[in-house]
Phi, psi and omega in degrees: 000138177252133181238128181229128175280136178237171179297328183270345183162249178211157178236127179247136175239113181267133179234144177090210185272142169242074184237176183304328181287339182241357188300315183297317180295316180297314180301314181297319178296317181295312182297324178292332183274347184297141179300150182287329182266151184280355180265346183287144179276150177233116178251129180242116179271116184258012184296334182268004181282114183270332180208142179214138176237193184295334176294319176294321177297322177297324177297315180297319179293322177296319176299316180298317179298319183284322186260338181059228184287352177285344183273131173233123174263130183228160175053052181300127177285164177305323179296319180292317178301318181297314182289326177293323178292313181296324183271352181058040183247005182305317182294335179301327183271336176073012179258144179290138174260126179256115178253118182303147179307134178087356178243149173209158177301150184306327182290345181256358183287000000 
């Protein structure tokens, strides 16, 4: 995971798996990186997520609960798009999902 402090808050870039085997470590890193003030924005770049299961989804939901409207999820990887589609939780996060032209999640193919 790459963590960058910004003027508005912080930007996190998650790489690799967000699965049950790595969830505790990822959660601890994310929580430690969160800004101390409640006004700071938190941007999470999901482009590097290669695999995600319900444990990873729980981390995203925990972030949303903690950060509310300050959280922005960006650059959703195909794995993230697929789990959000399967769980019907995309609207829960309120962030736009960009699906490249000619591609769609497997459940819509």
